[in-house]
N, C-alpha and C positions, 0 to 999 in steps of 0.2 A: 175652729172647725167650719168648714162650709156643709152645707147642706140643700140639695134641691126639695122642692114642693112636691106634694102625691101627684101621682096621677088621676085624672078625674074617671077615666076610665076604668079603674084596676081596684076592684074591688078590697076593702081593708088596708089601703095603705095610708092613708091619713092615720089611723091608730099606728101604724108603724113606726111614720116617721115622727110623732110625738114620742112615742116610747124610746124611741134613738135619742133624739134629745135630751129624754130625760134622763138618762145614763149620764150623759155630759153635764148634769147639773150636780151628776153625785163625785166627781171628780173632787177631792179632799187631799191633795197633797200642795206642797209650796208654788204655785204658778199663777200665773195670767191666763184664764180663758178667754178669748177673744172669737166670738162669735158670727159668721155670713148664711143666714138662712133666706130662702127663697119660699115664698107661701104659696109660691103658682110652680109648676112643674116648668122649668126650662130645656131640658131635656139634657144629654150627656155632654154634647159640645160645648154648647154655651153655659153652663151650668159651673164646669169646673172650670173653664177658661175663664169664667169672668171673677168668679172665686180667686182664683188665683192672681188675678189684677189685682184683687184687693188685699191679699197676703202681700202682694211686693210694692203695695203702695205704703206698708207699714213696715216691711222689713227689708234687709237687704240680701238674705239667703235663708233659704227652706229646707227642712225635711218632710216629704211631703208621702203618707202613705192613702190610698183608698181603704174603705171598710172592711172589705175583703181580703185584706193583705196581712198575713201573719209576720213579723220580724224575728228573727234571732235577734237577742239583746245586744247583741255585739255590732249590728248593722249602726244602731245609732252612735257608735263611736268611729265606725268606719268613715260613716257622712262627715260627723263633724271634723276630724281630721283633716279629710282633703278636701272640703269645702275650702278650709284654711290654705291648704298648701297650693290648692290651684286657683286660688280667689281671683289673679290678676293675669290666669294666661288663658285670655279671648278665647282659643281652641277649644278648650274645654266647655261644652253646655253644659255636662250634666253630671252627676253620681248616681248608680243605679244600685241595687242590692242584688238584681237577677243575674243567674249563672244559668244557661240554656244550653252545656255543652255535655251533660246527662254524665258526671263525674270525669270526665276527662279534662285534666289538667293542662289549659294552653298555655301556661307561662310559670317559672320559677317563683317569680313575685306574686305579691299580695293582688295585684288586679291588673289588667291591663284597658288598652283603649280600647275602643269598636264604632262604629259608624250608626250602631244600632241601639237608638234611644231609648231601653226600655224601662215602663214606668211603672211596674208592680212595686212602689216603693223606692224612691228615688231621693234626689235632691238636687237644687241650682240656686243657684243667684239673679239677681234682680236685672243684671246687666246681660246674662242670658235671656231671662224670659220677656225682654223687651222687644225682641226679635220674633216672639210670635206673632204668627197670621192666622188668627182665626177664621179669615173667611177666603184663606186661600190666594190671595188676590196674585202671587207671583205664580200661580202654577200653568196659566196660558201661555206665560212667556216661558216656565222653563220646558213646558212640553212643545212646545213651536220650535226650543232651539235645540232640543234633545239633550237638554242638561244633565241626564240619568246616566245617557252613556259616559260621561266621564267620570261618574262617581261609581257608577254599577258595573259600568263593562263586559255587563253580561245580558245577553238579549231576552232571555229566557224572565231573567229577574227585571229586565226595563218592562218587559210587556207585564207582569204582575203587579209590579208598583204603580206605574201607570193607569190599571184598571182600578185599583184601590185609590189612587188620588182623586181620581174622577168621579168617582162614585161619591166620595167625601165633598167632592168639590160642588157636584149637582145635588148636594144633598139628600142624596141616597142612602146614606151611611150618615148616621148622627155619635160621632166620635170626637171626641179632641187632641187624640195621641197621633195621630196620622198628621193633621197639620203641626203638630210640633216637630214629627221626623223628618216631614218636608222644611220646615224652618232649619231645624240645625243642617242637612242637608245642603241647603241654600248658602250656609255660611261657614260650609266644609267642616263642620264641627264635630267633635268626638265625645263620646261617654265613655266615664270610667264604668267597667262594669269587675267584678268582684271573682278570683279565683276558683271561688265555693259559692253555693248558692245561701244568700242569708235571708230570702223572702218568700215565703211560700203563698200562693193565691188558693182561698179554699172555696172560692163563689164560682163554682160550677154545679152542672147538674141541674136537678129540682131546686135546689135553694139559689141559685145564681138569678141576678136580673138579666144581664145579656148574653150569658154565656150557659145554657142548659144543656148541651150536650156534652159526649164525653171529652177528653182533651189528655194530652201526653206531659203537658206542662200542670196541670191539676195538680194541688197537694204534693210539689214537689217536696222531699224534705230540705230542710235546713242544718247548716252547720256553723260553729263557733269561727270566728274569725280570731288568727295568732295576732298579737302585739307583740312587741312595735310591728308595725306594718312594713314590708318588703318593699320598695319603692324601683318600679323599673327605672332604668338609666335615662333611656329615650320617651319621648311623647311620639310614638309610632302604633298607628292602627295595626291589631293584630289581624292580619288578611287569613291567616289560617282559623281561627275561632269565626271569623266573620263567614268567610264562606260555608262553613260547616252549618250557622246561623240560617244563612238564607235557604240553603236546601233544607235543611230540616223544617224549620217553623214558616217559612216564605214561598218562594217559587219552585222549591223543591217537593214540600209536601210530604214528605218522605213520615211514615207513622212506624211504630214502632211494631204494630200488629201487622202491617203487609206481610203477607206470605212471600210475594215476589224478592223479599228482600230479607230470606233466609238466609243463616252464616254462611252456609257451603257455597250458595251462588254468591254474594257477595264477595268472600275470599278467591272462588273460583276465577271470578271477574277480576279482581283488583290483582291476581297475581298475573292474569293475560295483560290487564296494561304496563303492569311493571316490565312484563317479557317485552313488550311493544314499547317500551318507555315514552309511554301515557303518564307521565309520574304524577299530573295534576291530578287526572281524574283516577289514578289508583289509591292516591291521598284521600281523596275525596269517599271515597268505596269503601276503606278501611277504617275509619272516622265515623262512617256511619255504621259499621259492623260491632264496633268499639262501643258505640253510643247504645245500640240495641242488645250488646251482650258483653258487658262490663269483668263478667268473669270469666273472660277470656285472655289471659294477658299475651299468648302468643301474638294477637292479630298486631299488637304494638311493633313487633319487628317491621311487618309490611311498613305500617306505616313510618317508623324511623328510615326506612330503606328510601321511600319517595319523599321524605323532607331533606335528605342528604342530597339526595339527587335534585333536588329543585332549588337546592341553596339556603338552606336552614338547618345548618350544622347544630347548631345548640338545642335547637327545637328536636332534633334527632336524638341528640346525645338524651335530653329528657323523656324521651320515649322509650329509649334504652334500658333505662334505669329502672324506668315504672317494670319493664319486664323481668330484667335482670334481680329484681329486688324479690320478685315471687318464684322466678325460675331463675337462681342462679347459673346453671349449667347449660344454659342454651348457648350455644357453641357460635352460631350465627350471628349471634347478636354479641357476643364477645369477640369476635372477630372486628363486628363493624365498627365498635365500640372503640376498637383497638386502632382503627383507621382514623377515626375521627378525633379521637388521644391519644396519639402514639407516644409511646415509652415514656421517658422522664419529663418531657413537656407536659403532655397528655396529664401525667400526674400533679405537675404543677399548675396546671389550668383548672384540675378540677379541686385544689387546695383553693385557688384563687376563687373560684366560682365558689363553693362554700363560705369563704371570707366576705364574699360581696354580698350574699345572699343574708346573713347573720348582720350587716353593717358594715364592718371591719375593712374598711375602704384600703387604709394605709395596710395593713397586713396583705391585702388584696394584691395590692402594687407591689409588696415587696417580692410575691410568688412570680408576678408575671413580668417583675425585671428578670428574676433569676431563669425563667421561662426563656425568655428573650436570650439571653445571654448563652443560650445552647445553640441559638444559630440552625435552628430544625424549622423551616414553616410548616407550621400545623395551621389548618383551618379553624378559624374563630380565637385565635391568639390577640390578634390586634382587635378585634372587636372587643375582646374582652378589658385589652387597655384603652380601648376608648371608654368604655362604659366607667372606668375608673376614673380617669382624666375628666370625666365629665361630674363625678361626684365630688372631685375636688376643684369644678369651679374652673376647670382650663376647657373650654370648649374648643380654642384653637387647634390645642394639642391633639383631644377628640379627633377632630378631623382629619390630623396628618395619621393619625395611627388608623382609621378606616380606610385613608387613600392606600396605606403601606398594605393592609389586608386583603385591597382589591386589586394592587398589583399582581401578588400572588395567586389569589383566587377570585377572578373575575366572577364570577357566578354566585358568589353568596351574596343573596339575595336581604339575607337581614343585616348585613353591612352597608349595602344600596339603599336598603327604605332608611335605614338611620342614619348615612350620608346625607340622605335629600332632606332628611327632618331637620338635621343638624343644619344646614345650609338656610333651609327656610327661615328655622327659629333666628340664626347668626346668618345676615345676607353680605354682612361686611366683613366676612371672611373671605369671599371670594369676590366680591365687586370691586370691579378697577375704579379707581380715583383718578389717576395721572392722567390730563389732557394729551394724549398722543394716539389716533385713530389707528395708525401702523402698528404701534405699540398693543393696544388693547385689543386687534383682531387676534394677536398673534398669544397674549396673556391669557384670553379664555381659553385656546385650545391647548395651552401646556400647562394651566394652572393644577389640573388633576395629578399631573406627574413631578410635582417639584416641592420641596417644603419650604423655598426661598418668599422672602417679603417680595410683595410688590416694588417696592424701590428700590431693591438689592437687584430684582432680575431687571428692571427699568436701567439701571446702572449696568448691567452688563450689556444690553441693547445699545444703548450711547455708546459705549466705551467701545465694542467690536466696531459697533459703525462707523466709528471716528478713525479707528485703524484702518479701515477698509477705503474710507475717503481719502485717508492721506497716504495710501500705499504703503506704509509702513510692512515691511517683508516679513513674514515668518508665519507660522502655523497658530492656531488656537489650542491650548490644553487646559482641560478640565478635571483637575485632583479632586473627586467625589463626587457623586453622579445622581446618586440614589436614584429614583425613576425616569431620569434622563429629559426633566422639561426643561431646566436651564440647557442642556446641551442641545437641543432640539431649538430654542429660541437663538443661541448663538448658530448653528447652523445657517438655519434659515438667515439672518445677517450676513453670513458670508456669501450666499448662494445670489442674495439679492444686492451687495453693494462691492465686492471683492472686485478690484482690477487684475489681480494674479490669482494663478491656484492656488490652495490654500488649504489644509485640512484641518479636521478637528480631532483631537485625540483624546476619548474619555477612558477616564483611571479609576477603576473602583473594585473592591471586592467582589460588591454585587451577592455579599452574605452578611451584610450588616456591619458595623461599627467594631474594630478591634478593640482590645482591651484597655480601659484608660491608665492611665499613670495616676501617681498622687497630685501631680502637678494639675491635672485635669478637673477643674472643680468650677461650679457657678456659685457665685456668691456664699463661697466657701462649702458648698455642699456638692460630695462628691460625686463624679459624673454617675457614675453607676445606680446612685439612690435619686436623680432628676427624672427617671423615665426614660431618657435617652442615652443609654450607655451601652454597653456593649450588646451587639445583634442589634440594634436598632438603624434606622434609616436604610434597611435593607428594599433590594427590590431585583429581580432578575433581569437579567441582559438584554431577555424576550420586551420589556415593558420601556427601554430607549428604544428598541429598534423599532417597538408598536409607535410611539411619537413621531421618531424621525420621520418612519415611512407616510405618517398623515400628514404630514407637511412637506413631505418629496423631498427631504434632505440626507435620507441613509446615506447615499453614497456619496456623502463627505466627513461621515462619522465613522471614526474607528474604535470599539471600544478595544480596552486592555483590561484583563480580568486578572485580579491578585492583589494583595496587601502593598502598600506602596513600597515599603522596605523590600520585597522582593522583586517588581517590576520596574521601579525606575532606576536603579543601577544599570537595567541589562538592554532597556530599550531608551535609554536617554539620548544617545547618537541616532539609533535608528527615526525618532520624531523631528530630527529637524530641529531648525530654529524656531523660536518661539516670540510673536508678537504681543499676545496676551495669555496671561496664565489665571484662573482662576482657581482660588485654592481654598477648598472645602475639606479639609481633612479633620477639625474639631479640634482632634487631642494635639499634645505636646510633641510626642515623636515623628505624628504623621506629618504635620505643618515641619518640623525640622527634616524629615525626611525630603518631603519636594521641595525645599529651599536649598538644601544639600547637593541634589542631583539636578534641577531644572534652573537655578539663578542663572547659572553660569551660559546657559542656552536662552535667555530673553536679552533680545537684541536690544541696542541702544533705542530711545524712546518708545522703549515698549511698555505695557502697564502690567500689573498683577491688581487684581481684588481679591479680598480674603474676606470670607463670609461670617466668620467664627470670632473676630477679633474683639468685640465688645463683650462676648459672652462667655468664650471658655478663659479660662485664667492662663491656662496651658498652651492655649495657642497663642497670644499677646507674649508670654514668656519667650515663647520659640523665637519669635519676631525680633527681637526686641535684643535676644542672644546674638541673634545672626548679625543683626547691624553691630556689635560690639564686636564682636570676631574679625569681620570683614572691614570695620573703621568706615563706615557707611552711615549714612541718615536716609531713611526713609521720611518723605515730604506725605505724611497719611492725612488722608482728605474723607470723613465721616459721610457714611452714605444713611446710616439708620444707627437706632441703637445698638447693633451688632457689625454689619459691613461696614469696611473701608476699602479703599483703593489708592493706589500711588503710579506714578510714574517713576520707573530704575532709572538710577543715576547710571549715565554714561559707564558701562561696564569694560567697555574695549576702549582705551585713550586713542587719540589720535599720533599718528605717527609724529613724533616730535621735529624731526629732519625736513619735515615736508615744509616749503615757502606758504605761509597763511595764504596769500593773494592766489596760489597754482591751484587750492583747496576749495576755496570759495568759489574758484570761475569753475572747478570739476563740477561744485553741487548745482551750478548753474547750467551747466551743459549735460547733466548727467541724463540719458532717455528716462529714465523714471519718474524724473520730478518734471515729465512733459507726459506721461502716462503712456510711454511705449513700455510692452511687457521687456521683459531681458531674461536671455537665458545664462548670463555671467552676474556674479556675486560682484557686490560693491566693491570689493578688493580687486576683482578683475577689470571690472569696468575702468578704475582710477589705474591701473598697469597699462591697459592700453591708452588712457588719457595722457600718460605719463609718456608711452612710448613716442605719440605723435609730437607731445611738445618738447619733449630732453632730447629724444635719441634720432631722430631724422637728419641725414645730413643736407647742409645748403644746398639748394641748388638754383640756376635763373632759368632753365624752363621751366612749366606747368608741371606741379606735382602730379603722378598717377600713382595710384593703388588699386589694389586687386583685392575682394575680400570673396573666397570661395565658402559658400554657406553663410547666408543672413536670416534665413530662418522669419522671425518678425520685423526685421530690420533694426533693432536695438544699436546692433556695434554699426550698422553702418549708418545710423543718423547720428551716431556717437563720433565718429571718423568724421564726416560731415562739419557736424558742429565745431568740433575742435578743430580745423584746417580753418575755418570760416573766422575764428577766433585769432587766429594766427595771422590771418589777412594771407593766406597763401593764393595763388591761382593751381588750381586744382582740376582734377578730373578722374573722375573713379568708376572701377566696373564690377559689378556684382555678378557671381556666378551661381545662382543659385535656380534650380529645374523646378522648385515646387515654392514653398514660402505660405507663409501665413496670409488671413485679408489683411492682417495689418502691413505688413509689409507693401501689399499692392495699394493700400492708401496711403503709404508713405513716398512711395515711387515716384508720382507726378510732383511732389513738393518738391523733390530734387530730379527733376527730367533733364536742366540743365546744365547738370554735375556729375550725374551717375548714367552709366550705359547698363542695361539688366540683358545678359544673357541668360535667356532661358534654356541653358542646357547642363547636361553634367560636365565636372570640371574638365574630364577628359576628351569631350566631343569640343569644349570652348578654349582649348590651351592653341591649338592652330591659328585659329582667327585671331587671338588675342597678341601670337607672335607677328604675325603678320601687321597688325596695326602700328605694335612696338619698332617693328625693323624698318617700316617705312619711312618712321621720322629719327630713328634713333632716341627716343624719348621711353626709356623703360623705367617700369615702376620703382618707386623707393619702398614700398610698403605692402607687403604680402600675408594678409590673413588669413589661415585655414583651419576652418571651423565645419567641413563638410563630412565627408566619407569617415567613419571612425575606427575602421578595419584596419587591420595591419597593412593589406595589402591596397586599400584606398588610400592611406597616406601615406605609402612608398610611393605609388605613381603619384599623386600630387606633388611631392619632392621632387620627385625625376622630372615631372611636366614644368613645374613653376621655378624650384631656383634657380634655373638657366636663365631665367628671364627677370631676375630679379637685378637692379640695378648694381653696380661696385658700393659697397658702403651700406645697402641695403639692408631693411628689417624683414624677416620672414619669423612671424608668432602663429602658435598655434595653442588652441583651446582644447580644454580636457586632456592636458598631460598629466597623468597619474605615474605615482610611485608603483613600486611591483607589488605584490598582493602579498600579504601574508596574514597570520589568523585573526591579527586584529583590526584590519581593514577589509578582509576580503568581502564580509557582506555589504558592508555600505557600496563599493565599487562595482560589485554586480547589479545591486538594488539602480544603480545610475543607469547601467549599460545595458542594460536588458538582458542581465545573467551571463553577459559576454565580457571577457577582458578586451578594453580598448586597445588598438596596436599603435596607438600614437608613441607611446615612449618607445616603443620596439624599434620603430621605423624612423624617429628623431636619433634616437643613439646610433642604429647601424649606417643611416645615410647622412645625415645632416653633421653628426661629430666625426664617425668615424671614414665616412668616403670623403666630406668635402671639408671637413676638420674645423667645422665653425664650433667657437667656443658658447655655450648657453650665458645668456647675460642675465643678471639677478635684477629685479626690478623692485622697488619700495611699493610695500603695501601701504595702504591708507590705513587701516587698522591692523596692527601685526598679529593681538590675539583673536581677531576675530574669525572663528570656526564655520562661517557660515561659507556654504558649498556653491555650486552655479545657480543653485536656486534655495531660495530660503526653507521649502518647503520640503525639499529633499533632505534624504539622511545626511549627517555629517560622516565626513570619512577621517577617522583621527590621523591627527600629524599633518592633514592638507587645509593649507591658507586661501590658495590659489591654484587652479591648474593650466594658467598662462606659462607657455615657455617661449623664450625669445631667443633668437639667435640673429648676429650679423654675419654678411655676406662680407669677405676683404675687400678690401679696396683694391688687391691686386688680382683680384680672381675678375676676368672679363666678364661680360655678357656671354652665355652659350654654354660657361663653365658651371 
């Protein structure tokens, strides 16, 4: 018991103080009574604060009532339970019994969190009270740094509170509670407020000491709190309730008797604000109207509409229910509720909400799992899942559910606030620990778009980077994309480090996980019972586009929508060869579909990362069954508790007929090994190498060759490198009217051995003919890779075959079979929707007119389907597009 002494100037106060203290002596129930009485009058500010200092020197926590506060009996149990529950939550500064929402329930739970430290019946801990600053020593700094801007975010409120705090600081206002409010705000603290009023202040008008005037808060009726308490799933400030409090009690100073706020004026103004899409102002107006006229239920529709538009669907639903409980035939309310809680999913959400409110978390979880399996995005569904996960002490899963909510409904402010609060409470969920500055910069950008752990993301980053730096040909493929964070991460690595063109193909249903099988379990729990079963891990395609656009890599990414069993068999050829495959399909069937359709498209030395190997039993089973079927073994390397990766065993065996030394020398001379971009596959480059090493006739004069179409210079480099290895005296002629920058970087290195004719082949032929005829040394090798049209190739043959030395070799690139239903799409993709004329020209001129027979050249990897470039679609049945002819030794030059 704390009491001040009597004021000497107030007649009769000494007797009243004595009478009050006499009442305390009459306490006869079983308790200890401790008193702290002042014999002199210290004043409101000093007496209450010094008294509470004394209290918290005795105890660690206390329930505090002023003499004019009359509590409902349930107030004490309410405080007692919450003092225990939040004893170690530093953000919670106090628990109050006041509710100044005027019969509006702003939460479906027993209480909410507020920035306003009401003190007409309250409770707190010593840990909180130790921050009380009676002298307001920090106020000048708070004022100078405009700290209230971050707290109140409203100019009128800032002016109001700054004026109040200044008066208290200047000792023009004698009160203890405003310094307590400032202390709480400096700590960014929250106060728990009940969803009903538990304390009535009866100390107003004539009998009041400090409050003798009329006040709308005087003698507010109390209600009994229901137990057990329904606890909010998140520690989040209720902004709607706080905004109302600020307008009603502080900066707004809206009085219930103000004639300017008659219901018709408020409604009309609120409707106008709704029509102008000024929903925040509309909400305030409807809340004011409801507070003044709680018996007009139709006002809840305007409030609900504003809440829904502002991104508070759960509160909008509560408001609509309040209306429909009284006016069940309200059509607009029914329609809006139908939009917010549509169909079967909406019904399941309602069942889950009811279960959550009654503390039946497992039952709520069951309903929400069923709702997700419907694969129908409804605002608030994943928000409810997050609430369940938190009740189940799974904050990481709760955060992922909130991310999922915001991918579909980015304007859901409830979910945004919950996400931010969760991150504040568990910063380790998003804080990077891997010491790689480049990765961390990307990680912070993509984290909201992925469910992968930091370790697995860093593995993707590192492995794709290694693929690019090692110049391993092929595209990147991801099966299981969700929000697109891992997709964007890998695309960023491609953009920064790839030495050759490649794409990233992103496969996903974009509507959530398919049905799992009995094989899909985690710790023997069926997948659908874990909260991450059918319909989960969902995101729209727009989520992938959003993060890829943010990183500037969207042009690299191709999304493919649909379930794997439908998409992979139809596009496995169109996506070309694969250098890196990220498997994130979770289930047995999904993993099996990926391996069955894409494993044979992974290049030698390619890499596969599996996201779910350590988590889902079905994923492991599918991988080991595949090993057994193929009689192969994956050298599986762990990343974390669930992710693994492995390099692919060589699936395309080396041609055993080839001499090992020849193969090793080719590897050394291959232009790709020297970072020179090539438009030819490895098989084709080897065939060119083989022609030069094995098929050219021996001559005594310097060897001459002609290349028509050099582009980036890869084949020109290989030809020169091969002839150098053969220690042949040679000179080449490259006919290239254009060429890439790489080609012009290469030319100076070959200046003494190669002559560049920067003109079209039909223009260069006469000059070359004069050179060759002048000394009788005609080229032994002519490689044609220029104009691919029938007319262009035909003309090149007619112009250059006569210049080929007897016994010499003429080779063509991009020779393709006749088109049919199986290969048409691939051929047209390679050649700009036009069939190349090389085959037709070769058949008509080389074979039918000149009588040349094609020479079969060994392939390096006979089963490798890689095309001219690994990133391009595979043409079924085509393993090389090199076509080779030898000119008869009996056919003289000029024929």
